[in-house]
C-alpha positions, 0 to 999 in steps of 0.5 A: 427932518421936523415932524410937521414936515414929514406930515406935510410931505406925506400928504404932497406925495399922496396927492402926487401918487394918487392913480399901479397931477391969475392961471393961464388955460389952453383957450378951452371952451367953458365945460365940466369941472374935469375939461377945466382942470386938463385945460391947465396941465403943460403941453410939453408933458410927456403923460398926463393922468386923470382920476375922478375919486368922487365918481370912483368911490361909488363903484362897486369895483372900486369898493371891492378893490379897497377891500382887497387892497391890504391897509397899512398901519395909520401913521401917527403923524398923518393922523395929526396932520388930518387932525390940524387941517381937516383934510384926509385924502380918502375922503376929501380928494375929489379929483386929480390930474398929473402932468409928467414932464421928462427932464433928462434922467429926471421928472418934474410933476405938476398937478392940479387937485380938487377937493374939500380943503380948509384953506386956512388950516392947510396954509398954517400948517404949511408955514410951520416948516415951509414959507410963502412967497407973495408976488402978482397977487399970489401966494405960493407955499413951499415946503422942504423936501427930504430934508434937502434943498429941493422944494415942494410948492403949492398955490390954492387956485381957489378954496377948493383947487391946489396946484402943486409941483416938485419943480423949483418954479411953480409960476413957470407952470402957471404962466406957460404959454401953449401953442394952439397945435399942441393944445389941440393934440392933447385935447383930442385925446382928452375928448375921446376919453371923456367918459372914463373916470380914470385915464392916462395919456402918453406922448411917446418918447420911444422908450415905453416899449422897453419899460413894458417889456422889463415889467411884463410877466414872462409869458407876455414879454416880446422884443417885436412888441417893444419895438412896435410900441416905440413906434406909436405917437401916442398911447392911452389907457383908460378905466371905467367901472362897470358894476363889479369890473373894471372895463380897461381900454388901451389904445396905441396910435400912430401914422403908419398903417404897417405898424398898426397891422403888425402890432395887431398881429403881435397882441394877438399872437401874445394873447394866444401863447399866454392861453397856450402857456395856461393850458400847458400841463406843467402849468395846470400842475403848478397854478391853482385852478381857480387862478388858472381860470380867472386869468383865462377868462381875462384873456378870453375877454380881450378884444383887439381892433383896428381903428382908422381915423383918417389922419392916424391909425390906432390898435385898441385892446379891451379887456375886463378885470373882475374881483376874481382877478384881483384875488388871483393877482394877490396870490401869484402871477400865472406860470406862463412860459417865455415866448418871442412871438414873431409870426404869431398865429392869427388869434381872430380877426380884429374888427374895425372899429370907429368912434369915441374911447 
């Protein structure tokens, strides 16, 4: 692969991965930049992720996270890219929203990125190994991906906004017709998360439960939990910095009261069993005392509640991530015994909740 292509792909991957992605809008009312970006997402997406880096950079928790995260050695090619384009994602990427579309075993990504872009320099850099297609007043740039026939395409929607995709047809995303009922479904979830600078909205496809089970620590695995999660129609996860901690709110939404009731009981049971595992004599001997206290604090901060919005029912889980948790997570996972809760003990009676996330 040519050197310039490698540099460009590095930046595209960063933009797409950033968040453990004439244009037709969703007929959204005029509003914030955030609402405008979200209105450009395809309604047939399986997930949409949003991150406001301009806001997150100001948060003490995020500053602590940057300190905690290992810094990779600076890539010489990326340093050269920054020099030639004046764009550094750590400094110049303000916001990004990413849509994921499942297509069989593959996924297509479509992203809108806002930032401080030098349009002329970035365009010139892309043309070193790529090409530009001029059609209907648009300039769509494409660059080869991984030395194959696949391409990554992008377009400047304006000087401070880029749309990009790993799909072969960027124009299809830009010109897609969006049905009003699908627009309303997504917009409702976005509005509930209006106060969070970082969130993901997932439209369920009966597969997330297995994924979570496969990656969960041993003590938090539960086939029953996996089955119930697969019955949810929507899942949202949002993070909002609060001084030196990150408040995380996860919500699962469906139409059935019985599913919500069972899911609430199981989540409470898993939390109780995880606490019990951390208090086990063997775990006390094997786990660093400071780490054990940190994990217990996390579990004790968790609050499970049920929400009734009339036409839908939800389970909400809220917990705090602290600098202590980041430090503990870097060292080792908690040694919590395997559990398969069927009829878990009641942790506490969930409080009914209404209103916005």
